[in-house]
N, C-alpha and C positions, 0 to 999 in steps of 0.2 A: 504493500500500500504506500502511495506517495505521501511524503510529509507536507503538511500545509505550513503557511507562514503564520507563526504563532506569537511572535514577540514584537514589541515596539521598535527595538533596534533593527529588526529585520525590515520593518516598514521604512525606517529612516534611511537604511542603506538603499532600498529600492528607489525611493523618491530622489535620492541624490545621484544614483548611478544609472538608472534604467535607460535614459535617453542618450547615454554615452555609448551604448552598444548598438550595432547595426541591426540586430534582430533579437527576438525573445530567446532564441536558442542560445546565442552568445551570452545573454544576461543570465540564463539558467546555469550555464557552465561556471560563470564567475560566482554566482550565488552558492553553488555547491562547494566550490573551493574556499569561499570566504567563511562559510558556517559549518562545513563538513556534514551537511544533511542533504537528503535527496528530495527533489521536487520536480514535477513534470512541467513541461511548457504550458499545457492548458491550465494547470493549477495556478501558475504564476500570472497568466493573462487574466484569468477570472478574478484573482485577488486584486490585481491592479485596477481592473475595470469596476468591480462591484464594491470593493471596500475602500480603495484609495481614490477612486474617481478619476483615474488617468488611463490613457490608452495610447500605446505606442503606435505611430503611423505604420501602416503595412509596408509602405515603401516611400521613396522620396520623389515619385513621379508627379505628385500634385504640385500646384503652384505655391511657392513661398510668398507670404504676405507680410505686411508691416503690422505693427501693433495698432496703428490707426485703422487699417483695413479690417483687422480682426474685430476691433470694437464696433465698427460699422456693421459687420455681419451679425454680431451678437444682438444688436438692436433691431435690425431689419428682418433678418431671415425668419425667426420664429413667427413673426406677425404677418408676413406676406407669402412665404413659401418659396420654393426653388425657382419657379419660372419668372415670377415678378421680380424677385431679388436679382436674378441673373440679368434681366433687362436693365434694371437700375444700375447694377455694377458696371456693365459694359458701357452704359452711357456716362456714368460718373468718372470711370477710370480709362475710358477710351480703349477698352479691352475686348477680347472675343472669348470670354470664359464660357465653357460648356456647363450644362446642368449637372452632369456627372462629376466634373471637377469641383463645382461649387458645393455639392453635397458632401464630397470628401473633406473639403476644407472646413465646412461648417461642423461636421461631426467629429473629425479627428484632430483638428487644430483648435477650433473655437468651442468644442464641446456643447453644441446647441443643436436642437432639432426643431422641426416645425410644430407649433402648437396643435394639439389634436383636433380642436374645432376648426382651425384654419385648414388643416389637411383634409378634413371631411368635406368642407365647403368647396375646396379646390377640385376634389375628385368629382363631386356632383356637377360642378360647372363644366369640367372636361367631358363628363359623360353626356350632358345634355346641351352642350354648346354648339355653335355653328360648325358644320362639317362632321359632326359626330354621326357614326353609322346608326347608333341607337336612336338618335333624334330624327333621322331622315327615313327610317323604315316606316312604311305605312301598311295599312290593312291590304292584304292581297299580295304583298311582296313575297318572293320565294328565295330560297337558298339551299345549298347542299349541307346536310348535317348528318355526320356519321354514315355517309354514303347514300343517304336517301333524300329525296326532295321534300322540303317542308315549306309551309306557307304560314304567314301571319294571319291568324283567324280574327274574327270580329271582336273577340274578347281580349285581343292583344297577345295571346299565347301562340307559340310556334307549334304547329301540329302537322301531321302528314298532309301533303298537298292533295292527294287523292281523297282523303277523308273530308277535307274542307269543301272540296268541290261537290262531292256526293251529298253531304249533309246540307249544303246550301240549296241544292235542287230538290232533294227528297226528304230531308229531315234527318234526325239522328238515326244512326245504324242500330237496329234492334240488338238487344243483349243475346249473345250466343251466335252472332253472325260475324263474319270477317269480310273485309273488302279485298278483292283480288283484281290484278291487272290482267285482262284477257290475253294480251300478247306477252306477258311475263316481264314487261318493262315498267317498273314502278315509277319511272320518271315521265311516262306517257300518261298524263292525267286528264286526257280528253274524256268527256263523260261517256261516250260510246265505248270506251275501252275499259270501263269500270263495271264491276258487278259484285253483289254481296251474296255470300253462300253460307250455310250453316258450318260451324266449326268442324263437325265430323265429316264434312265433304273434303276437307283439305287432305286428309290422309288418303282417302280413296282416289282423289285426282292424282296425287303424287305416285301412289303405288301402281296405278294403271297407266301412267304416262300421258295423262290428259293435259298437264300443264305444257303449253306449247307457245312458240312465237307466233303461231297462226291463231288468231282469235277464234276462228270458227271451230278449230279442234277443241279449244278450251270450253267453248259454249256447248259443244256436243258432249263433252265429259260431264258438264253440269247437268244436262238433261239425263244422261245415263245414271248419274247419282240420284236424281229425282225418281226415276223408274225403279232403281235398285232399292231405294228406301221404301217405296210403295209395296214392292213385292215382299220385302222383308217383313213389313207390318202385316200384310195379308197372311203370310206364312205363319206368323206368330198367332194370329187370330184363329186360324184353322187348327193349330195344335192345342189351343186352349180348350179344356174339357167343358 
């Protein structure tokens, strides 16, 4: 089991020396030599972050900033979020800072994050703002989802496109019935290519090879299932004493 940081003088050593090492791994090696105890890299990182409130930058690829710039980010970033802060930064400092780089600086250098209520408001604005796919989708729009064609129904939900078209014309599909595409192509949602059949027909159609790319073959199979069901019912009646 790895030893944790347990003493105040351990913390004092970490605060004084952590940022002198290029990585947490090097810091752990020095810590072990200094105190003669074992500690893992994750344990040291978690101790620094959650108890001491410091976090060593993952690398030095982000932009180095001045104390004045760091103070500006601490005041502006939590209240406005990354996109607006980036725009103000680039305008103020004549820079071309990216959102990713700004987030790294805010979190790893300035130790600030966006306020939760601001982050929520920004997400909602992005979801429903101009150009958003969610905002521009209207009733009757279609898309491919998990390999099947779906349509935005009148209630705003995405449902099978074939089901939407059938129910708009004939009403809800009865319980115990399934919707089938007569030519086997579920993306062909023309009304003449759709038909509803009892669930127990599906196995019969499959076993007897009636599902076909030719709609007439599938229709013939459905009629065959109708006749087969009638004959089975009559046979059961005759066998009943």
